[in-house]
DSSP file (Angstrom, degrees, kcal/mol; ACC not computed):
  #  RESIDUE AA STRUCTURE BP1 BP2  ACC     N-H-->O    O-->H-N    N-H-->O    O-->H-N    TCO  KAPPA ALPHA  PHI   PSI    X-CA   Y-CA   Z-CA
    1    1 A X              0   0    0      0, 0.0     3,-0.1     0, 0.0    32,-0.0   0.000 360.0 360.0 360.0 177.9   -7.7  -10.4   10.0
    2    2 A X        -     0   0    0      1,-0.1    32,-0.2    32,-0.0     2,-0.1  -0.261 360.0 -90.5 -73.8 157.4   -8.7   -9.0    6.7
    3    3 A X  E     -a   34   0A   0     30,-1.8    32,-2.5     2,-0.0     2,-0.3  -0.442  46.5-175.7 -66.9 137.3  -11.2  -10.6    4.3
    4    4 A X  E     -a   35   0A   0     30,-0.2    32,-0.2    -2,-0.1     3,-0.1  -0.996  25.4-168.3-137.1 143.0   -9.7  -13.0    1.7
    5    5 A X  S    S+     0   0    0     30,-0.6     2,-0.3    -2,-0.3    31,-0.1   0.209  79.4  30.3-113.4  14.2  -11.2  -14.8   -1.2
    6    6 A X  S    S-     0   0    0     29,-0.3     2,-0.6     0, 0.0    29,-0.1  -0.924  87.6 -97.4-155.3 174.2   -8.2  -17.1   -1.8
    7    7 A X        -     0   0    0     -2,-0.3     2,-0.1    -3,-0.1     3,-0.1  -0.898  26.2-142.3-109.5 125.2   -5.4  -18.6    0.1
    8    8 A X        -     0   0    0     -2,-0.6    68,-0.1     1,-0.1     2,-0.0  -0.480  30.6-107.1 -71.8 150.5   -1.9  -17.1    0.3
    9    9 A X     >  -     0   0    0     -2,-0.1     4,-2.8     1,-0.1     5,-0.2  -0.344  33.4-106.0 -68.5 163.3    1.0  -19.5    0.3
   10   10 A X  H  > S+     0   0    0      1,-0.2     4,-2.4     2,-0.2     5,-0.2   0.899 123.3  50.3 -59.0 -40.0    2.7  -20.0    3.6
   11   11 A X  H  > S+     0   0    0      2,-0.2     4,-2.2     1,-0.2    -1,-0.2   0.897 110.7  47.8 -66.1 -41.5    5.6  -17.9    2.3
   12   12 A X  H  > S+     0   0    0      2,-0.2     4,-2.6     1,-0.2    -2,-0.2   0.921 113.0  49.1 -64.4 -43.4    3.4  -15.1    1.0
   13   13 A X  H  X S+     0   0    0     -4,-2.8     4,-2.9     2,-0.2    -2,-0.2   0.917 111.7  47.9 -63.3 -43.6    1.5  -15.0    4.4
   14   14 A X  H  X S+     0   0    0     -4,-2.4     4,-2.4    -5,-0.2    -1,-0.2   0.915 113.2  48.2 -63.1 -42.9    4.8  -14.9    6.4
   15   15 A X  H  X S+     0   0    0     -4,-2.2     4,-2.3     2,-0.2    -2,-0.2   0.909 113.8  47.2 -63.2 -43.5    6.2  -12.1    4.2
   16   16 A X  H  X S+     0   0    0     -4,-2.6     4,-2.5     2,-0.2    -2,-0.2   0.927 111.2  50.4 -63.7 -47.0    2.9  -10.2    4.5
   17   17 A X  H  X S+     0   0    0     -4,-2.9     4,-1.1     1,-0.2    -2,-0.2   0.915 111.8  48.3 -59.0 -44.1    2.8  -10.6    8.3
   18   18 A X  H  < S+     0   0    0     -4,-2.4     3,-0.4     1,-0.2     4,-0.4   0.924 112.8  47.9 -62.0 -45.4    6.4   -9.4    8.6
   19   19 A X  H >< S+     0   0    0     -4,-2.3     3,-0.7     1,-0.2     6,-0.3   0.886 113.2  47.4 -64.1 -39.7    5.8   -6.4    6.4
   20   20 A X  H 3< S+     0   0    0     -4,-2.5    -1,-0.2     1,-0.2    -2,-0.2   0.626 115.6  44.2 -81.7 -12.7    2.6   -5.4    8.2
   21   21 A X  T 3< S+     0   0    0     -4,-1.1    -1,-0.2    -3,-0.4    -2,-0.2   0.287  90.2 110.0-111.4   8.8    4.0   -5.7   11.7
   22   22 A X  S <> S-     0   0    0     -3,-0.7     4,-2.5    -4,-0.4     5,-0.3  -0.220  86.5 -86.9 -77.7 174.9    7.4   -4.0   11.0
   23   23 A X  H  > S+     0   0    0      1,-0.2     4,-2.8     2,-0.2     5,-0.2   0.895 122.0  39.5 -50.6 -58.1    8.3   -0.6   12.4
   24   24 A X  H  > S+     0   0    0      1,-0.2     4,-2.7     2,-0.2     5,-0.3   0.935 115.9  50.2 -65.4 -46.2    6.8    1.8    9.8
   25   25 A X  H  >>S+     0   0    0     -6,-0.3     4,-1.1     1,-0.2     5,-0.6   0.899 115.3  44.6 -59.7 -40.5    3.6   -0.2    9.2
   26   26 A X  H  <5S+     0   0    0     -4,-2.5    -1,-0.2     2,-0.2    -2,-0.2   0.927 113.4  50.3 -67.4 -46.1    3.0   -0.4   13.0
   27   27 A X  H  <5S+     0   0    0     -4,-2.8    -2,-0.2    -5,-0.3    -1,-0.2   0.911 110.7  46.9 -61.8 -44.8    3.8    3.3   13.5
   28   28 A X  H  <5S-     0   0    0     -4,-2.7    17,-0.2    -5,-0.2    -1,-0.2   0.766  99.6-136.0 -74.8 -23.6    1.6    4.7   10.8
   29   29 A X  T  <5 +     0   0    0     -4,-1.1    16,-0.2    -5,-0.3    -3,-0.1   0.636  40.9 162.2  82.7  13.0   -1.4    2.6   11.9
   30   30 A X      < -     0   0    0     -5,-0.6     2,-0.4    14,-0.1    -1,-0.2  -0.463  23.6-153.3 -66.7 139.0   -2.5    1.5    8.4
   31   31 A X  E     - B   0  43A   0     12,-2.7    12,-2.4    -2,-0.1     2,-0.5  -0.939  13.9-124.5-120.5 137.9   -4.8   -1.6    8.7
   32   32 A X  E     + B   0  42A   0     -2,-0.4    10,-0.2    10,-0.2     3,-0.1  -0.684  31.8 170.2 -79.9 122.9   -5.4   -4.3    6.1
   33   33 A X  E     +     0   0A   0      8,-2.9   -30,-1.8    -2,-0.5     2,-0.3   0.746  63.5   2.5-103.3 -32.4   -9.1   -4.5    5.3
   34   34 A X  E     -aB   3  41A   0      7,-1.9     7,-2.7   -32,-0.2    -1,-0.4  -0.984  54.6-177.0-157.3 141.4   -9.2   -6.9    2.3
   35   35 A X  E     +aB   4  40A   0    -32,-2.5   -30,-0.6    -2,-0.3     2,-0.3  -0.985  14.5 153.4-141.9 133.7   -6.7   -8.8    0.2
   36   36 A X  E >   - B   0  39A   0      3,-2.2     3,-2.8    -2,-0.4    40,-0.2  -0.918  61.4 -50.3-145.8 171.7   -7.4  -10.9   -2.9
   37   37 A X  T 3  S-     0   0    0     -2,-0.3    36,-0.1     1,-0.3    37,-0.1  -0.213 126.5  -7.8 -51.1 116.1   -5.3  -11.9   -5.9
   38   38 A X  T 3  S+     0   0    0     35,-0.7    71,-2.7    34,-0.2     2,-0.3   0.626 121.6  88.7  74.3  14.7   -3.7   -8.7   -7.2
   39   39 A X  E <   +BC  36 108A   0     -3,-2.8    -3,-2.2    69,-0.2     2,-0.3  -1.000  45.1 176.7-146.9 142.3   -5.8   -6.4   -4.9
   40   40 A X  E     -BC  35 107A   0     67,-2.2    67,-3.0    -2,-0.3     2,-0.4  -0.990   9.4-164.4-145.0 139.9   -5.4   -4.9   -1.4
   41   41 A X  E     +BC  34 106A   0     -7,-2.7    -8,-2.9    -2,-0.3    -7,-1.9  -0.995  16.7 174.5-123.5 127.3   -7.6   -2.4    0.5
   42   42 A X  E     -BC  32 105A   0     63,-2.9    63,-3.0    -2,-0.4     2,-0.3  -0.876  18.0-144.4-126.9 159.1   -6.2   -0.7    3.6
   43   43 A X  E     -BC  31 104A   0    -12,-2.4   -12,-2.7    -2,-0.3     2,-0.3  -0.906  15.2-176.9-123.4 155.8   -7.5    2.0    5.9
   44   44 A X  E     - C   0 103A   0     59,-1.8    59,-3.6    -2,-0.3     2,-0.5  -0.979  14.7-165.5-154.3 133.3   -5.6    4.7    7.6
   45   45 A X  E     - C   0 102A   0     -2,-0.3    57,-0.2   -17,-0.2    55,-0.1  -0.991  36.5-114.7-120.3 122.4   -6.5    7.5   10.1
   46   46 A X        -     0   0    0     55,-0.7     2,-0.2    -2,-0.5   -17,-0.0  -0.186  21.7-137.6 -59.5 144.4   -3.8   10.2   10.5
   47   47 A X    >   -     0   0    0    -19,-0.1     3,-2.1     1,-0.1     4,-0.3  -0.623  29.0-105.5 -92.3 158.9   -1.9   10.6   13.7
   48   48 A X  G >  S+     0   0    0      1,-0.3     3,-1.6    -2,-0.2     7,-0.1   0.869 119.3  56.6 -55.5 -40.3   -1.3   14.1   15.1
   49   49 A X  G 3  S+     0   0    0      1,-0.3    -1,-0.3    -3,-0.0    -3,-0.0   0.540  99.7  60.8 -74.6  -4.1    2.4   14.0   14.1
   50   50 A X  G <  S+     0   0    0     -3,-2.1     8,-2.6    49,-0.1    -1,-0.3   0.409  90.0  93.9 -97.5   1.2    1.5   13.3   10.5
   51   51 A X  B <  S-G   57   0B   0     -3,-1.6     6,-0.2    -4,-0.3     2,-0.1  -0.594  74.6-119.6 -96.6 154.2   -0.4   16.5   10.1
   52   52 A X    >   -     0   0    0      4,-3.3     3,-2.0    -2,-0.2    -1,-0.1  -0.327  41.8 -96.2 -75.4 168.4    0.7   19.9    8.8
   53   53 A X  T 3  S+     0   0    0      1,-0.3    -1,-0.1     2,-0.1    -2,-0.0   0.748 127.3  53.8 -59.3 -21.7    0.5   22.9   11.1
   54   54 A X  T 3  S-     0   0    0      2,-0.1    -1,-0.3     0, 0.0    -3,-0.0   0.286 123.5-102.1 -99.1   9.4   -2.8   23.8    9.5
   55   55 A X  S <  S+     0   0    0     -3,-2.0    44,-0.5     1,-0.3     2,-0.2   0.530  79.5 122.3  92.2   6.5   -4.3   20.3   10.2
   56   56 A X  B    S-H   98   0C   0     42,-0.2    -4,-3.3    43,-0.1    -1,-0.3  -0.656  72.4 -91.3 -97.5 160.7   -4.1   18.6    6.8
   57   57 A X  B     -G   51   0B   0     40,-3.0    40,-0.4    -2,-0.2    -6,-0.2  -0.505  46.2-111.3 -68.5 133.0   -2.3   15.3    6.2
   58   58 A X    >>  -     0   0    0     -8,-2.6     4,-1.4    -2,-0.2     3,-1.1  -0.486  19.4-135.4 -65.0 128.8    1.3   15.9    5.1
   59   59 A X  H 3> S+     0   0    0      1,-0.3     4,-2.3    -2,-0.2    -1,-0.1   0.811 102.8  61.0 -57.5 -32.9    1.7   14.9    1.5
   60   60 A X  H 3> S+     0   0    0      2,-0.2     4,-1.3     1,-0.2    -1,-0.3   0.820 100.6  54.7 -65.7 -30.0    5.0   13.2    2.2
   61   61 A X  H <> S+     0   0    0     -3,-1.1     4,-2.3   -11,-0.2     3,-0.4   0.939 109.4  46.3 -66.6 -46.4    3.2   10.8    4.6
   62   62 A X  H  X S+     0   0    0     -4,-1.4     4,-2.0     1,-0.2    -2,-0.2   0.886 104.9  62.7 -62.4 -36.6    0.7    9.9    1.8
   63   63 A X  H  < S+     0   0    0     -4,-2.3    -1,-0.2     1,-0.2     4,-0.2   0.874 111.4  37.5 -55.4 -37.3    3.7    9.5   -0.5
   64   64 A X  H >< S+     0   0    0     -4,-1.3     3,-1.2    -3,-0.4     4,-0.4   0.832 109.6  61.3 -84.1 -32.9    4.9    6.7    1.7
   65   65 A X  H >X S+     0   0    0     -4,-2.3     3,-1.5     1,-0.3     4,-0.7   0.841  92.1  65.6 -63.1 -34.3    1.5    5.2    2.5
   66   66 A X  H 3X S+     0   0    0     -4,-2.0     4,-1.2     1,-0.3    -1,-0.3   0.744  90.4  67.8 -62.9 -20.2    0.8    4.4   -1.1
   67   67 A X  H <> S+     0   0    0     -3,-1.2     4,-2.5    -4,-0.2    -1,-0.3   0.830  91.0  63.3 -64.9 -31.9    3.6    1.9   -1.0
   68   68 A X  H <> S+     0   0    0     -3,-1.5     4,-2.5    -4,-0.4     5,-0.2   0.961 106.0  37.5 -65.8 -55.6    1.7   -0.4    1.5
   69   69 A X  H  X S+     0   0    0     -4,-0.7     4,-2.3     1,-0.2    -1,-0.2   0.827 115.8  56.6 -67.4 -27.0   -1.3   -1.4   -0.7
   70   70 A X  H  X S+     0   0    0     -4,-1.2     4,-1.7     2,-0.2    -1,-0.2   0.952 110.4  43.9 -61.4 -49.6    1.0   -1.6   -3.7
   71   71 A X  H  X S+     0   0    0     -4,-2.5     4,-2.4     1,-0.2    -2,-0.2   0.926 113.6  49.8 -61.5 -47.1    3.2   -4.1   -1.9
   72   72 A X  H  X S+     0   0    0     -4,-2.5     4,-1.0     1,-0.2   -34,-0.2   0.915 109.3  51.3 -62.6 -42.9    0.3   -6.1   -0.5
   73   73 A X  H  < S+     0   0    0     -4,-2.3   -35,-0.7     1,-0.2     3,-0.3   0.883 114.1  45.0 -60.8 -36.8   -1.4   -6.4   -3.9
   74   74 A X  H >< S+     0   0    0     -4,-1.7     3,-2.4     1,-0.2     4,-0.3   0.828  99.2  68.9 -77.8 -31.7    1.8   -7.7   -5.4
   75   75 A X  H >< S+     0   0    0     -4,-2.4     3,-1.5     1,-0.3    -1,-0.2   0.836  88.7  67.2 -55.0 -32.1    2.6  -10.1   -2.5
   76   76 A X  T 3< S+     0   0    0     -4,-1.0    -1,-0.3    -3,-0.3    -2,-0.2   0.647 107.2  39.6 -64.7 -13.2   -0.3  -12.2   -3.8
   77   77 A X  T <  S+     0   0    0     -3,-2.4     2,-0.3    -4,-0.1    -1,-0.3   0.291  92.3 110.4-117.2   6.1    1.7  -12.9   -6.9
   78   78 A X    <   -     0   0    0     -3,-1.5     2,-0.2    -4,-0.3   -66,-0.1  -0.614  57.6-139.8 -88.5 143.9    5.2  -13.4   -5.5
   79   79 A X    >   -     0   0    0     -2,-0.3     3,-2.0     1,-0.1    -2,-0.1  -0.593  43.9 -78.5 -88.8 159.2    7.0  -16.7   -5.3
   80   80 A X  T 3  S+     0   0    0      1,-0.3    -1,-0.1    -2,-0.2     3,-0.1  -0.336 121.4  27.4 -55.4 136.5    9.1  -17.6   -2.2
   81   81 A X  T 3  S+     0   0    0      1,-0.3    61,-3.4   -70,-0.1     2,-0.4   0.414  93.0 120.8  90.3  -1.9   12.4  -15.8   -2.3
   82   82 A X  E <   -D  141   0A   0     -3,-2.0     2,-0.4    59,-0.2    -1,-0.3  -0.784  40.4-169.4 -97.3 140.7   11.1  -12.8   -4.4
   83   83 A X  E     -D  140   0A   0     57,-2.9    57,-2.8    -2,-0.4     2,-0.5  -0.993  15.0-140.6-129.3 124.8   11.3   -9.3   -3.1
   84   84 A X  E     -D  139   0A   0     -2,-0.4     2,-0.4    55,-0.2    55,-0.2  -0.731  20.6-173.2 -85.7 130.1    9.6   -6.3   -4.8
   85   85 A X  E     -D  138   0A   0     53,-2.9    53,-3.2    -2,-0.5     2,-0.2  -0.988  28.1-115.9-124.6 128.2   11.7   -3.1   -4.8
   86   86 A X  E     +D  137   0A   0     -2,-0.4    51,-0.3    51,-0.2     3,-0.1  -0.440  37.8 166.9 -65.2 126.1   10.3    0.2   -5.9
   87   87 A X  E     +     0   0A   0     49,-2.9     2,-0.3     1,-0.4    50,-0.2   0.584  68.2  12.4-113.7 -18.8   12.1    1.4   -9.0
   88   88 A X  E     -D  136   0A   0     48,-1.6    48,-2.9     2,-0.0    -1,-0.4  -0.969  61.1-176.9-156.9 142.4    9.8    4.2  -10.1
   89   89 A X  E     -D  135   0A   0     -2,-0.3     2,-0.5    46,-0.2    46,-0.2  -0.990   7.3-169.6-145.1 134.4    6.9    6.0   -8.5
   90   90 A X  E     -D  134   0A   0     44,-2.3    44,-2.3    -2,-0.4     2,-0.4  -0.994  13.9-176.5-121.4 125.9    4.5    8.7   -9.8
   91   91 A X  E     -D  133   0A   0     -2,-0.5     2,-0.5    42,-0.2    42,-0.2  -0.983   8.9-172.8-128.1 134.0    2.2   10.3   -7.3
   92   92 A X  E     -D  132   0A   0     40,-2.9    40,-2.5    -2,-0.4     2,-0.6  -0.976  11.4-155.1-127.7 118.1   -0.5   12.9   -8.0
   93   93 A X  E     -D  131   0A   0     -2,-0.5    38,-0.3    38,-0.2     3,-0.1  -0.831   9.4-171.2 -89.3 123.0   -2.3   14.6   -5.1
   94   94 A X        -     0   0    0     36,-3.0     2,-0.3    -2,-0.6    37,-0.2   0.737  62.3  -5.6 -90.3 -25.7   -5.7   15.8   -6.4
   95   95 A X  S    S-     0   0    0     35,-0.9    -1,-0.2     0, 0.0     0, 0.0  -0.966  93.1 -63.1-159.9 166.3   -6.9   17.9   -3.5
   96   96 A X        -     0   0    0     -2,-0.3     2,-0.7     1,-0.1    -2,-0.0  -0.276  51.2-129.1 -57.3 145.7   -6.0   18.9    0.0
   97   97 A X        -     0   0    0    -40,-0.4   -40,-3.0    -4,-0.0    -1,-0.1  -0.877  20.6-134.3-104.6 110.7   -5.9   15.9    2.3
   98   98 A X  B     -H   56   0C   0     -2,-0.7     3,-0.3   -42,-0.2   -42,-0.2  -0.124   5.6-141.6 -62.8 159.8   -8.0   16.4    5.5
   99   99 A X  S    S+     0   0    0    -44,-0.5     2,-1.0     1,-0.2   -53,-0.4   0.881  86.2  50.6 -92.6 -41.4   -6.5   15.4    8.9
  100  100 A X  S    S+     0   0    0    -45,-0.2     2,-0.3   -55,-0.1    -1,-0.2  -0.491  92.4  89.6-104.0  64.4   -9.3   13.9   11.0
  101  101 A X  S    S-     0   0    0     -2,-1.0   -55,-0.7    -3,-0.3     2,-0.5  -0.925  75.9-103.9-145.8 167.7  -10.8   11.4    8.6
  102  102 A X  E     -C   45   0A   0     -2,-0.3    24,-0.5   -57,-0.2     2,-0.3  -0.879  33.3-152.0 -99.7 130.5  -10.4    7.7    7.6
  103  103 A X  E     -C   44   0A   0    -59,-3.6   -59,-1.8    -2,-0.5     2,-0.5  -0.749   3.1-149.6 -96.8 145.5   -8.6    7.1    4.3
  104  104 A X  E     -CE  43 124A   0     20,-2.4    20,-2.8    -2,-0.3     2,-0.5  -0.982  12.2-166.4-112.3 126.2   -9.1    4.1    2.1
  105  105 A X  E     -CE  42 123A   0    -63,-3.0   -63,-2.9    -2,-0.5     2,-0.5  -0.961   3.6-170.2-116.2 118.8   -6.1    3.0    0.1
  106  106 A X  E     -CE  41 122A   0     16,-2.8    16,-2.2    -2,-0.5     2,-0.4  -0.942   0.8-167.2-114.1 125.7   -6.7    0.5   -2.7
  107  107 A X  E     -CE  40 121A   0    -67,-3.0   -67,-2.2    -2,-0.5     2,-0.4  -0.909   3.6-172.3-111.8 139.1   -3.8   -1.1   -4.5
  108  108 A X  E     -CE  39 120A   0     12,-2.7    12,-2.2    -2,-0.4     2,-0.7  -0.995  23.0-133.0-132.0 131.9   -4.1   -3.1   -7.8
  109  109 A X  E     - E   0 119A   0    -71,-2.7    10,-0.2    -2,-0.4     3,-0.1  -0.740  23.5-179.1 -79.4 118.8   -1.6   -5.2   -9.6
  110  110 A X  E     -     0   0A   0      8,-2.9     2,-0.3    -2,-0.7     9,-0.2   0.886  64.6  -9.4 -85.8 -42.9   -1.8   -4.1  -13.2
  111  111 A X  E     - E   0 118A   0      7,-1.5     7,-2.6     2,-0.0     2,-0.5  -0.978  54.1-158.7-159.3 142.1    0.8   -6.4  -14.7
  112  112 A X  E     + E   0 117A   0     -2,-0.3     5,-0.2     5,-0.2     2,-0.2  -0.989  15.9 176.1-127.0 121.7    3.5   -8.8  -13.4
  113  113 A X        -     0   0    0      3,-3.6    -2,-0.0    -2,-0.5     5,-0.0  -0.393  50.1 -86.0-105.1-169.5    6.4   -9.8  -15.6
  114  114 A X  S    S+     0   0    0      1,-0.2     3,-0.1    -2,-0.2    -1,-0.0   0.890 123.3   8.4 -67.8 -39.7    9.4  -12.0  -14.7
  115  115 A X  S    S+     0   0    0      1,-0.1    24,-2.7    23,-0.1     2,-0.3   0.375 127.0  51.2-124.4   2.1   11.5   -9.2  -13.2
  116  116 A X  E     - F   0 138A   0     22,-0.3    -3,-3.6   -32,-0.0     2,-0.3  -0.967  52.5-173.8-140.8 154.9    9.1   -6.2  -13.1
  117  117 A X  E     -EF 112 137A   0     20,-2.3    20,-3.2    -2,-0.3     2,-0.4  -0.988  11.1-150.1-146.4 152.1    5.6   -5.4  -11.8
  118  118 A X  E     +EF 111 136A   0     -7,-2.6    -8,-2.9    -2,-0.3    -7,-1.5  -0.988  17.1 179.5-128.3 131.4    3.3   -2.4  -12.1
  119  119 A X  E     -EF 109 135A   0     16,-2.8    16,-2.5    -2,-0.4     2,-0.4  -0.901  16.8-149.2-128.6 156.9    0.7   -1.3   -9.6
  120  120 A X  E     -EF 108 134A   0    -12,-2.2   -12,-2.7    -2,-0.3     2,-0.4  -0.957  13.2-167.8-118.7 143.4   -1.9    1.5   -9.2
  121  121 A X  E     -EF 107 133A   0     12,-2.5    12,-2.4    -2,-0.4     2,-0.4  -1.000   4.4-168.3-132.3 135.7   -3.0    2.9   -5.9
  122  122 A X  E     -EF 106 132A   0    -16,-2.2   -16,-2.8    -2,-0.4     2,-0.5  -0.992   5.6-160.6-120.5 127.9   -5.9    5.2   -5.1
  123  123 A X  E     -EF 105 131A   0      8,-2.7     7,-3.4    -2,-0.4     8,-1.7  -0.943  20.9-177.7-106.0 127.7   -6.3    6.9   -1.8
  124  124 A X  E     -EF 104 129A   0    -20,-2.8   -20,-2.4    -2,-0.5     2,-0.4  -0.901  24.7-160.0-129.5 153.3   -9.8    8.1   -1.1
  125  125 A X  E >  S- F   0 128A   0      3,-2.4     3,-2.1    -2,-0.3   -22,-0.1  -0.995  86.4 -12.6-129.0 125.4  -11.8   10.0    1.5
  126  126 A X  T 3  S-     0   0    0    -24,-0.5     3,-0.1    -2,-0.4    -1,-0.1   0.866 131.0 -53.2  51.5  40.3  -15.6    9.6    1.6
  127  127 A X  T 3  S+     0   0    0      1,-0.2     2,-0.5   -23,-0.0    -1,-0.3   0.456 115.0 114.5  80.0   1.0  -15.4    7.9   -1.9
  128  128 A X  E <   - F   0 125A   0     -3,-2.1    -3,-2.4     2,-0.0    -1,-0.2  -0.914  68.5-121.6-108.5 127.7  -13.5   10.8   -3.5
  129  129 A X  E     + F   0 124A   0     -2,-0.5    -5,-0.3    -5,-0.2     3,-0.1  -0.435  33.1 170.2 -65.4 133.1   -9.9   10.1   -4.7
  130  130 A X  E     +     0   0A   0     -7,-3.4   -36,-3.0     1,-0.4   -35,-0.9   0.598  68.2  24.6-111.7 -24.4   -7.3   12.4   -3.1
  131  131 A X  E     -DF  93 123A   0     -8,-1.7    -8,-2.7   -38,-0.3     2,-0.4  -0.998  58.6-167.8-144.8 138.2   -4.2   10.7   -4.3
  132  132 A X  E     -DF  92 122A   0    -40,-2.5   -40,-2.9    -2,-0.3     2,-0.4  -0.964  12.2-176.9-120.5 142.4   -3.3    8.5   -7.3
  133  133 A X  E     -DF  91 121A   0    -12,-2.4   -12,-2.5    -2,-0.4     2,-0.5  -0.999  17.7-163.1-140.5 142.6    0.0    6.6   -7.6
  134  134 A X  E     -DF  90 120A   0    -44,-2.3   -44,-2.3    -2,-0.4     2,-0.5  -0.995  20.9-170.3-121.0 121.7    1.5    4.4  -10.3
  135  135 A X  E     -DF  89 119A   0    -16,-2.5   -16,-2.8    -2,-0.5     2,-0.5  -0.952  13.1-157.8-123.1 129.1    4.4    2.3   -8.9
  136  136 A X  E     -DF  88 118A   0    -48,-2.9   -49,-2.9    -2,-0.5   -48,-1.6  -0.903  14.8-164.1-103.1 129.5    6.9    0.2  -10.8
  137  137 A X  E     -DF  86 117A   0    -20,-3.2   -20,-2.3    -2,-0.5     2,-0.4  -0.936  13.0-145.2-116.8 136.2    8.5   -2.6   -8.8
  138  138 A X  E     -DF  85 116A   0    -53,-3.2   -53,-2.9    -2,-0.4     2,-0.7  -0.804  19.9-136.7 -89.2 140.0   11.6   -4.6   -9.7
  139  139 A X  E     +D   84   0A   0    -24,-2.7     2,-0.2    -2,-0.4   -55,-0.2  -0.894  34.2 168.8-102.4 114.5   11.5   -8.2   -8.6
  140  140 A X  E     -D   83   0A   0    -57,-2.8   -57,-2.9    -2,-0.7     2,-0.3  -0.740  41.8 -83.5-121.3 168.7   14.8   -9.2   -7.0
  141  141 A X  E     -D   82   0A   0     -2,-0.2     2,-0.4   -59,-0.2   -59,-0.2  -0.546  42.7-131.4 -72.7 134.4   16.0  -12.2   -5.0
  142  142 A X              0   0    0    -61,-3.4    -1,-0.1    -2,-0.3   -59,-0.0  -0.736 360.0 360.0 -88.2 132.9   15.3  -11.9   -1.3
  143  143 A X              0   0    0     -2,-0.4    -1,-0.1   -61,-0.0   -61,-0.0   0.470 360.0 360.0 -73.4 360.0   18.2  -12.7    1.0
């Protein structure tokens, strides 16, 4: 498993395990490399079906991928029974996204309130940012 410098609660770990082994997370192939309080680092290598006809990563795929490290960074601060739901997202693609490379996606929890949280995500290739995202999450009761 990924490197950790603290211990998740049993509820946080179960929630994280479920999220990372669900359909989309499994399909896209993103892997958790590191998690610590308020931070997550994941890696991703594009699959053929995620590429444009000219061989770059489809921007819409990256739009969805940034949700994963945002979620993981926030899970470290969730209480049992809390569910983060995206209420606003701003994404900026800085340059074309190559197809046959490994991406590093880093999520950081900026601030957590009682019912809202704010995260930043940077997707990089070879140390250069290709996408930046600011994600606002509403914290609701999990059924």
